[in-house]
NUSE-86838 format. One line per field, with one value per residue (C-alpha): chain; x, y, z. Coordinates in Angstrom, 3 decimals, padded with zeros to 6 digits, m for minus. Layout:
chaine [A	...];
c1 [X	...];
c2 [Y	...];
c3 [Z	...];
//
This chain:
chaine [A	A	A	A	A	A	A	A	A	A	A	A	A	A	A	A	A	A	A	A	A	A	A	A	A	A	A	A	A	A	A	A	A	A	A	A	A	A	A	A	A	A	A	A	A	A	A	A	A	A	A	A	A	A	A	A	A	A	A	A	A	A	A	A	A	A	A	A	A	A	A	A	A	A	A	A	A	A	A	A	A	A	A	A	A	A	A	A	A	A	A	A	A	A	A	A	A	A	A	A	A	A	A	A	A	A	A	A	A	A	A	A	A	A	A	A	A	A	A	A	A	A	A	A	A	A	A	A	A	A	A	A	A	A	A	A	A	A	A	A	A	A	A	A	A	A	A	A	A	A	A	A	A	A	A	A	A	A	A	A	A	A	A	A	A	A	A	A	A	A	A	A	A	A	A	A	A	A	A	A	A	A	A	A	A	A	A	A	A	A	A	A	A	A	A	A	A	A	A	A	A	A	A	A	A	A	A	A	A	A	A	A	A	A	A	A	A	A	A	A	A	A	A	A	A	A	A	A	A	A	A	A	A	A	A	A	A	A	A	A	A	A	A	A	A	A	A	A	A	A	A	A	A	A	A	A	A	A	A	A	A	A	A	A	A	A	A	A	A	A	A	A	A	A	A	A	A	A	A	A	A	A	A	A	A	A	A	A	A	A	A	A	A	A	A	A	A	A	A	A	A	A	A	A	A	A	A	A	A	A	A	A	A	A	A	A	A	A	A	A	A	A	A	A	A	A	A	A	A	A	A	A	A	A	A	A	A	A	A	A	A	A	A	A	A	A	A	A	A	A	A	A	A	A	A	A	A	A	A	A	A	A	A	A	A	A	A	A	A	A	A	A	A	A	A	A	A	A	A	A	A	A	A	A	A	A	A	A	A	A	A	A	A	A	A	A	A	A	A	A	A	A	A	A	A	A	A	A	A	A	A	A	A	A	A	A	A	A	A	A	A	A	A	A	A	A	A	A	A	A	A	A	A	A	A	A	A	A	A	A	A	A	A	A	A	A	A	A	A	A	A	A	A	A	A	A	A	A	A	A	A	A	A	A	A	A	A	A	A	A	A	A	A	A	A	A	A	A	A	A	A	A	A	A	A	A	A	A	A	A	A	A	A	A	A	A	A	A	A	A	A	A	A	A	A	A	A	A	A	A	A	A	A	A	A	A	A	A	A	A	A	A	A	A	A	A	A	A	A	A	A	A	A	A	A	A	A	A	A	A	A	A	A	A	A	A	A	A	A	A	A	A	A	A	A	A	A	A	A	A	A	A	A	A	A	A	A	A	A	A	A	A	A	A	A	A	A	A	A	A	A	A	A	A	A	A	A	A	A	A	A	A	A	A	A	A	A	A	A	A	A	A	A	A	A	A	A	A	A	A	A];
c1 [m105.419	m103.613	m101.607	m099.610	m096.451	m097.402	m094.338	m095.086	m091.571	m090.154	m089.729	m086.279	m085.218	m087.280	m085.474	m082.258	m082.858	m083.892	m080.850	m078.486	m080.310	m081.547	m079.130	m075.892	m075.099	m074.538	m075.018	m077.276	m075.794	m076.777	m080.561	m081.574	m082.764	m085.075	m086.591	m087.143	m088.762	m091.133	m092.128	m092.797	m095.269	m096.964	m095.611	m094.912	m091.070	m088.945	m085.296	m082.403	m079.453	m076.321	m075.862	m074.393	m075.774	m078.366	m081.693	m082.991	m082.858	m085.016	m088.111	m086.960	m086.774	m090.217	m091.556	m090.608	m091.883	m095.374	m098.329	m098.884	m096.894	m094.641	m095.008	m091.676	m091.870	m088.815	m088.103	m085.953	m086.476	m082.682	m082.803	m085.685	m084.021	m080.696	m082.629	m084.832	m081.915	m080.037	m083.210	m083.982	m080.074	m080.942	m084.046	m086.764	m089.623	m089.468	m090.663	m091.151	m094.226	m092.973	m093.006	m090.236	m092.246	m093.943	m097.603	m097.126	m094.598	m096.812	m099.749	m097.631	m096.373	m099.960	m101.031	m098.204	m099.320	m102.939	m101.844	m099.953	m096.650	m094.723	m092.880	m091.883	m093.390	m091.275	m093.402	m092.674	m094.885	m096.478	m097.642	m098.769	m100.980	m102.823	m106.484	m106.670	m103.690	m104.765	m108.151	m106.293	m104.317	m107.441	m107.889	m104.350	m103.138	m100.227	m097.369	m096.125	m095.372	m091.874	m091.170	m087.583	m085.712	m088.213	m086.319	m087.978	m091.265	m089.791	m088.916	m086.103	m084.798	m082.161	m084.113	m087.765	m090.205	m093.899	m095.261	m093.698	m095.769	m099.031	m097.891	m099.273	m102.733	m101.517	m102.468	m106.024	m106.165	m104.364	m104.931	m103.997	m100.656	m097.564	m095.512	m091.829	m090.185	m086.308	m083.705	m079.858	m079.896	m082.001	m081.320	m083.534	m086.153	m086.407	m086.884	m089.853	m091.364	m091.233	m092.990	m095.835	m096.222	m096.205	m098.575	m096.003	m096.116	m096.532	m093.846	m090.728	m087.905	m084.414	m081.635	m078.523	m076.089	m074.504	m070.834	m069.194	m065.885	m064.636	m064.698	m061.688	m062.642	m060.155	m060.698	m058.246	m058.430	m058.868	m055.814	m055.770	m058.426	m058.037	m054.410	m055.335	m057.822	m055.345	m052.736	m055.485	m056.543	m052.873	m052.501	m055.860	m055.673	m058.574	m060.640	m064.250	m064.995	m067.528	m066.464	m069.374	m069.506	m072.145	m072.609	m073.290	m070.594	m067.985	m069.047	m068.414	m065.069	m063.548	m064.987	m063.218	m060.096	m059.980	m060.815	m057.984	m055.456	m056.463	m058.783	m061.955	m064.132	m067.485	m070.019	m073.354	m076.025	m079.656	m078.891	m077.548	m079.843	m081.676	m079.860	m076.613	m077.107	m078.395	m075.129	m072.986	m074.784	m074.703	m070.976	m070.283	m072.053	m070.582	m067.178	m066.609	m066.012	m063.896	m064.984	m068.209	m068.107	m071.769	m073.972	m075.992	m078.632	m076.260	m075.917	m079.253	m080.239	m076.604	m076.318	m072.671	m070.991	m067.241	m067.104	m063.816	m063.941	m065.983	m064.556	m066.468	m064.881	m067.094	m068.570	m072.012	m074.838	m075.602	m074.282	m076.958	m076.203	m072.481	m073.054	m075.366	m072.974	m070.032	m071.853	m071.851	m068.415	m067.375	m071.010	m069.344	m067.716	m064.196	m061.909	m062.933	m062.154	m064.067	m062.179	m063.593	m062.166	m063.508	m062.726	m064.217	m065.851	m067.779	m069.143	m070.085	m071.804	m073.849	m074.911	m075.969	m078.236	m079.726	m080.175	m082.408	m084.732	m088.202	m089.869	m088.307	m088.593	m086.889	m084.183	m083.768	m083.513	m080.897	m078.653	m078.499	m077.673	m075.146	m073.432	m073.048	m071.466	m068.813	m067.997	m067.313	m065.122	m062.991	m062.952	m059.672	m061.456	m061.923	m064.231	m066.325	m066.940	m068.421	m070.556	m072.027	m072.731	m074.585	m077.030	m077.267	m074.703	m071.362	m067.880	m066.189	m062.675	m061.432	m062.002	m058.587	m059.633	m059.679	m057.148	m057.407	m056.721	m054.008	m052.343	m053.114	m052.633	m049.575	m049.831	m047.493	m047.320	m049.356	m049.349	m047.226	m048.691	m052.208	m051.357	m049.971	m053.308	m055.460	m053.602	m053.697	m057.523	m057.749	m055.269	m057.362	m060.462	m062.241	m063.482	m062.031	m062.112	m059.523	m057.727	m057.207	m055.945	m053.424	m052.416	m051.235	m049.526	m047.664	m046.698	m048.090	m047.454	m050.932	m052.834	m055.796	m053.368	m051.517	m054.862	m056.146	m052.800	m052.288	m048.758	m048.101	m049.618	m047.137	m048.644	m047.668	m045.340	m044.738	m045.717	m043.910	m042.044	m045.401	m047.055	m050.656	m052.116	m050.544	m051.863	m055.471	m055.386	m054.457	m057.289	m059.954	m058.837	m059.139	m062.623	m063.569	m062.071	m063.955	m061.080	m062.509	m066.127	m066.983	m070.018	m071.639	m074.197	m071.541	m069.021	m067.625	m065.461	m063.434	m064.083	m062.388	m064.267	m063.923	m062.011	m059.243	m058.259	m056.200	m054.425	m053.436	m052.148	m049.922	m051.993	m052.655	m050.965	m052.361	m051.916	m053.191	m053.218	m050.960	m052.916	m053.456	m053.887	m052.643	m053.002	m049.810	m048.476	m049.670	m050.015	m053.632	m055.201	m055.049	m058.544	m060.100	m056.795	m058.664	m059.702	m056.158	m054.333	m055.589	m054.055	m054.376	m053.695	m056.505	m058.691	m058.086	m058.708	m062.036	m062.871	m062.165	m064.433	m067.008	m066.940	m067.269	m070.328	m071.875	m071.343	m072.899	m076.047	m076.137	m075.885	m073.492	m070.630	m071.650	m075.002	m072.966	m070.772	m069.514	m065.663	m066.134	m067.221	m064.274	m061.801	m063.100	m062.644	m059.145	m058.311	m060.210	m059.763	m062.919	m062.676	m066.130	m069.741	m069.833	m066.734	m067.886	m071.396	m069.901	m068.573	m070.614	m072.843	m073.260	m076.607	m078.277	m079.467	m076.267	m074.484	m076.500	m076.055	m072.276	m070.697	m069.119	m067.338	m065.812	m064.824	m063.222	m061.378	m060.134	m059.050	m057.240	m055.390	m054.531	m053.022	m051.232	m049.458	m048.313	m047.109];
c2 [108.772	112.012	112.125	115.292	114.942	115.042	117.776	121.408	122.024	122.903	119.306	120.069	121.238	118.199	115.885	117.009	116.754	113.135	112.503	113.973	112.974	109.342	108.222	110.291	111.645	115.429	115.616	113.972	112.012	113.136	113.188	111.790	115.173	115.786	112.299	112.520	115.959	114.706	111.635	113.336	115.749	112.809	112.215	109.045	108.242	105.814	105.590	103.953	104.277	102.062	099.666	101.606	104.967	105.276	104.040	102.915	106.482	107.709	106.010	105.558	109.480	110.074	107.067	109.023	112.314	111.108	109.962	106.229	103.256	102.737	099.433	097.955	095.307	093.254	089.867	088.091	087.648	087.992	091.593	092.450	091.357	093.262	096.396	096.084	095.417	098.379	100.589	099.316	100.173	103.688	103.709	103.178	101.350	098.861	095.040	092.418	090.177	087.003	083.286	083.002	084.378	081.801	082.351	084.363	086.747	087.307	088.196	090.897	092.467	092.724	094.276	096.924	097.589	098.137	100.109	102.612	101.713	100.794	103.284	100.643	097.332	094.942	092.287	089.880	090.524	087.015	088.168	091.585	090.536	087.879	088.807	088.730	091.166	093.571	093.832	094.336	097.264	099.032	099.802	101.142	104.689	104.128	106.654	105.256	102.113	101.333	098.521	097.569	095.539	096.731	095.241	092.026	092.957	092.975	089.990	092.049	092.115	089.556	088.467	088.441	087.334	086.854	087.593	091.197	091.764	091.697	094.752	097.180	096.366	098.456	101.508	100.470	099.362	102.589	105.419	108.025	106.564	107.678	104.901	104.562	102.021	101.419	099.338	099.410	097.479	098.180	098.970	100.912	098.298	097.308	100.658	101.219	097.846	099.028	102.342	100.234	097.305	099.225	101.956	104.575	106.472	109.854	109.125	111.548	109.598	109.902	107.978	108.807	106.859	103.555	104.475	102.977	104.729	102.938	099.698	098.397	096.156	093.290	090.670	087.793	084.858	081.492	079.594	077.264	079.271	077.994	079.110	082.497	082.781	082.116	084.514	087.108	086.106	085.849	089.764	090.338	088.476	088.676	090.893	089.967	088.762	086.796	084.216	083.493	080.307	079.040	075.539	073.961	071.467	074.058	076.130	072.938	072.159	075.782	076.311	072.904	073.652	077.031	075.799	073.065	075.909	077.635	080.235	081.058	080.051	078.273	077.267	078.619	077.470	076.280	072.720	072.981	072.620	075.815	075.707	075.491	078.452	080.552	079.718	080.633	083.992	084.607	083.837	086.025	089.046	088.828	088.550	085.078	084.018	085.949	084.316	082.797	080.759	080.925	080.715	083.900	082.592	084.406	088.345	089.920	089.905	090.984	094.638	093.952	097.361	096.066	093.395	094.353	092.151	090.085	087.536	085.703	082.356	081.824	084.168	085.670	085.230	089.030	092.246	093.311	090.276	090.871	094.736	093.830	091.293	093.397	095.993	094.073	094.994	098.590	099.499	101.626	103.755	102.539	101.002	097.652	095.156	092.911	090.182	088.219	084.969	083.834	081.170	080.007	076.871	079.370	081.022	077.635	076.541	079.676	079.526	076.136	076.989	079.711	077.572	075.248	078.113	077.137	080.544	082.038	085.714	084.974	083.120	086.004	088.285	086.024	085.553	089.351	089.747	086.959	088.385	091.878	090.104	088.431	091.659	093.047	090.279	090.390	093.938	095.944	099.068	100.817	098.332	101.250	102.787	099.431	098.881	102.537	102.343	099.198	101.122	103.943	106.421	107.539	108.598	111.494	109.878	106.566	105.646	104.976	102.361	099.208	096.798	098.105	101.686	100.806	098.186	098.501	095.163	094.623	093.918	091.946	090.941	087.675	087.172	083.963	082.222	083.167	081.532	078.378	078.162	078.585	076.279	073.541	073.982	073.098	070.225	068.488	068.737	071.583	068.774	069.487	072.126	074.457	071.944	069.385	072.084	073.506	069.908	069.460	072.746	072.067	068.569	066.705	062.899	061.350	058.248	060.190	062.297	059.074	057.342	060.086	060.314	063.847	063.375	063.063	066.396	069.249	071.390	069.037	070.478	073.634	075.675	073.613	076.721	078.531	077.943	076.484	079.390	081.687	079.320	079.318	083.161	083.361	080.904	082.771	086.134	084.703	083.602	087.060	088.816	086.475	084.518	081.202	080.183	077.650	075.194	075.214	072.615	070.341	070.160	073.644	072.467	075.091	075.983	078.658	081.621	083.591	086.092	083.615	083.200	086.509	086.214	082.531	083.649	086.224	089.140	090.910	091.245	090.686	092.189	090.562	091.350	089.267	087.055	088.318	085.306	086.801	090.312	092.308	093.456	096.966	098.976	098.580	101.795	102.552	102.576	106.034	107.569	110.351	111.684	111.497	108.949	107.338	105.393	101.598	100.468	102.521	101.376	097.836	098.659	100.124	097.035	094.865	097.042	096.913	093.113	092.602	094.950	093.035	089.774	090.921	092.136	089.289	091.671	091.904	094.471	096.577	097.332	099.078	101.397	100.745	100.674	104.216	105.470	103.641	105.049	108.576	107.908	106.618	109.809	112.361	110.753	112.448	112.836	114.416	113.977	116.780	115.530	111.903	112.966	114.805	111.394	110.178	107.424	108.364	109.324	110.245	106.690	105.138	107.707	106.967	103.348	103.066	106.485	106.010	102.801	104.291	107.611	105.591	103.280	106.366	108.286	105.298	104.749	108.510	108.492	105.100	106.824	109.914	107.999];
c3 [038.285	038.172	035.009	036.236	038.520	042.096	042.766	042.353	041.521	038.189	036.570	035.587	039.088	040.654	038.432	039.047	042.779	042.793	040.564	043.212	046.411	045.465	042.898	043.955	040.527	039.877	036.214	033.485	030.596	027.133	026.381	029.958	031.371	028.027	028.109	031.932	031.573	028.719	030.432	033.761	032.204	030.445	026.967	025.359	024.457	022.378	023.686	021.950	024.164	024.295	027.251	030.271	028.953	031.589	030.037	033.347	034.936	032.053	033.631	037.316	038.006	036.424	038.431	041.509	040.362	039.137	041.146	041.358	040.552	037.630	035.810	034.084	031.581	031.501	029.728	032.474	036.170	036.857	035.164	037.484	040.585	039.733	039.113	042.029	044.327	043.201	043.594	047.146	048.034	047.088	049.204	046.529	047.106	044.262	043.762	041.260	040.566	038.839	038.869	041.302	044.142	046.549	047.386	050.549	048.767	045.732	048.128	050.071	046.820	045.676	048.989	048.747	045.140	046.113	049.202	046.785	048.726	045.602	043.377	040.727	039.985	037.689	035.764	032.883	029.524	030.259	033.879	032.833	029.939	031.729	031.995	035.803	036.105	033.650	035.270	038.792	037.170	036.247	039.900	040.361	039.697	037.247	036.994	033.656	031.670	030.657	027.956	028.474	025.764	023.379	020.196	021.379	019.655	016.208	014.025	012.701	016.290	017.117	020.106	018.765	021.421	020.443	023.695	023.297	020.161	022.331	024.404	021.805	023.462	026.527	024.546	024.809	028.187	029.633	027.198	029.656	031.016	029.426	028.018	027.158	025.138	025.661	023.876	023.139	020.185	017.045	013.426	011.267	010.385	014.240	015.270	012.880	014.128	017.698	017.031	014.892	017.264	020.343	018.858	019.548	016.377	017.976	020.598	020.974	019.569	021.244	019.508	021.540	019.619	019.820	020.438	023.420	023.138	026.312	024.582	022.580	019.816	018.722	016.120	015.585	013.141	014.888	015.315	018.331	019.896	023.507	023.492	022.108	024.825	027.624	026.047	026.379	030.029	031.255	031.014	032.808	036.075	038.467	036.106	035.671	032.008	030.020	027.389	024.753	022.766	020.416	021.748	025.253	024.519	023.964	026.839	029.162	027.621	027.579	031.268	032.478	030.699	032.439	035.803	035.467	034.942	038.187	037.002	038.911	035.911	035.633	032.627	032.251	029.646	029.308	029.704	033.317	036.203	037.286	040.698	039.189	036.908	039.697	041.821	038.982	038.226	041.843	042.211	039.410	040.487	043.929	042.644	043.586	039.989	037.683	034.391	033.184	029.827	028.414	025.672	024.769	027.494	029.894	030.243	029.459	033.291	034.365	035.347	036.770	035.812	036.276	033.681	032.274	029.025	026.662	024.436	021.635	021.162	018.011	015.557	016.496	014.173	013.977	014.822	017.199	019.349	019.083	020.038	022.844	024.413	024.052	025.691	029.047	029.509	030.786	031.885	034.599	031.788	032.568	029.902	028.503	025.874	023.425	021.829	018.911	017.596	014.139	011.590	008.384	010.125	012.063	008.966	007.439	010.721	010.945	007.508	007.794	010.700	008.664	005.932	008.165	009.043	007.660	007.175	003.982	005.215	008.596	006.673	004.461	007.329	009.267	006.237	005.892	009.488	009.276	006.293	007.925	010.963	008.534	006.754	010.182	011.296	008.020	007.366	007.521	008.211	011.770	013.680	015.291	011.850	010.648	013.882	013.711	010.177	010.530	012.917	010.533	012.231	011.199	012.618	011.193	011.825	012.692	016.323	017.623	019.991	017.844	016.440	013.077	014.178	016.870	014.676	010.975	009.169	007.456	003.640	001.321	m002.370	m002.392	m006.047	m005.995	m002.939	m004.169	m007.683	m005.629	m003.737	m006.712	m008.783	m005.956	m005.741	m009.471	m009.166	m006.568	m008.907	m006.813	m004.673	m001.286	001.568	002.890	005.313	002.650	000.082	002.670	003.755	000.034	m000.339	002.850	001.625	004.555	004.587	005.760	004.561	002.873	000.708	m000.258	m000.914	m003.168	m004.950	m004.234	m003.131	m006.987	m007.938	m009.019	m006.214	m003.471	m000.902	m003.168	000.186	002.876	004.176	004.826	008.198	008.209	009.793	006.939	004.293	005.779	006.108	002.341	001.219	003.315	001.916	m001.687	m000.704	000.624	m002.551	m004.937	m006.307	m004.765	m003.657	m001.017	m001.792	001.682	000.646	m000.571	002.482	001.749	m001.082	m002.829	m006.357	m008.615	m009.921	m013.248	m011.422	m010.642	m014.391	m014.858	m011.456	m012.416	m015.775	m014.256	m015.645	m012.325	m009.066	m005.648	m002.094	000.969	004.664	006.942	009.198	012.693	015.101	018.309	019.795	019.466	022.856	023.414	026.643	027.802	028.919	032.625	034.067	034.334	033.091	031.315	034.844	036.285	038.393	041.625	044.515	043.414	047.180	048.587	045.779	046.768	050.408	049.437	047.249	050.346	052.531	049.926	049.545	053.327	053.595	050.449	051.870	055.169	053.522	050.912	047.956	044.880	045.722	042.998	044.751	047.566	045.090	041.478	040.781	039.191	042.766	044.362	041.953	042.507	046.381	045.874	043.783	045.997	049.551	050.988	054.730	055.620	054.670	052.250	050.259	050.219	049.013	046.144	044.840	041.821	042.871	046.627	047.194	050.518	051.500	050.524	052.548	055.627	055.163	054.403	054.579	058.007	057.090	053.842	055.627	058.455	055.966	054.031	057.146	058.478	055.362	054.938	058.681	058.020	054.938	057.126	060.071];
//
């Protein structure tokens, strides 16, 4: 194998030409060019880049510049298929070799591989590491090996996969082939694990940052969560979004209730038949569905750039998973939103699951990660600062694009209500959970309260003028601040701590934040407003054309052009080849395939406006 690039051009100029002619972009994103140049001349690399930051180009361009076939290791067949379709749309010879292929298709892929006809071949780690396939690859000139979703190699990673840990052996099998490991989600421990397990300790490290400034983060306390979800969706009609829930039962319930209200929504989880899951994913990719309600089984293989929001109906178990899942919104760089609904019961359930983990080391790791997630959800500090700090990065100032920055929580003197709540916990014998304590404070008349004699307590009904959601928020904050504890092993009963004594005695005052259970009405950012206005009517015309072309070719609409490209067209209104080729995302192959259709639509629309 020739380890050198097969082009005689300067690597930087060659890379820029491929970027422009094949992929239709005029400028590299931060770090991309340096990574591409280093990999092109045969150096190993480790790349940590946020979702939507352009990781794939870091190995796709070197694959086209170096001799041989690039091998791409990917954990999901759907992820492979998405990237292969996008590459083929740009005129790149790419294929996948996986368990979805029938015998004839598999033979055709192998024949193309041996004939040197493939620029990139996508494989799963299981298929790659099979003895027969490794022997076959010894006969193939390899341009490079790319290991995507590299956090899967680490037990510290949120998506550990044992088969990924065996990929370190590639260093012995192919010692002269440059390797690149890529991930969007890895804390300090996970990064160290990736380099150690994959034997990339000498690789150049490129940590480009975790910030996704186009995503707005919002966290709301749960109170009638389905109504909260509906209120959020009502202001975002016909936008593509994902709603994550932790259980299959809840996924089915939420999806059904949304569909009953006329929304184009469907459920996705591992308990559904494979054909149904495939159809839901296909409908979402092709804009036939607006909403997918899913467990975390959905999303890693989704390269759909125009997902405008992600909602977490339940609290995720770790920040890495939350960060990766929210990163599926706004991959095109346009404004996107991440809404998290969380409640105390979410925390109790998650901790119970962690406690059931048999491996004590894994249990310790998962508890650490869960506590960090809870801190994020309950903090009154800039959300982005907390996220970036978790990944060992920092912001010099608050982000200005999260709920805490845009609408700081209102605080109030909660000394008296806190004393009421603490006293009630004491009066019921420190043997009941949040709901019962709140019911007693509000003076509810039910069979359980009467049977226990709690309607005769001095604290019964003393908080009847305060709403249930306000009382729940007060009690939760008393827990977070250390005045109360929850005995998770004993049905989450509330107990007083030593810290509660001076507050009960009136020796100190307490300020708390007013609960935020629904999003305040704010003017949402206009898509791509930073680049100036565009004609929304023309944008819709171009979207309709894109959808017709996509349906005729049997591909998702974004494979033709992404929303960002259509917005640029609706702004610039290109009327000739040169102007259209100047639009980001319009490469030579796509121009030859679709250019005339888009130019005709734009010209016809412009003429109609002047007539």
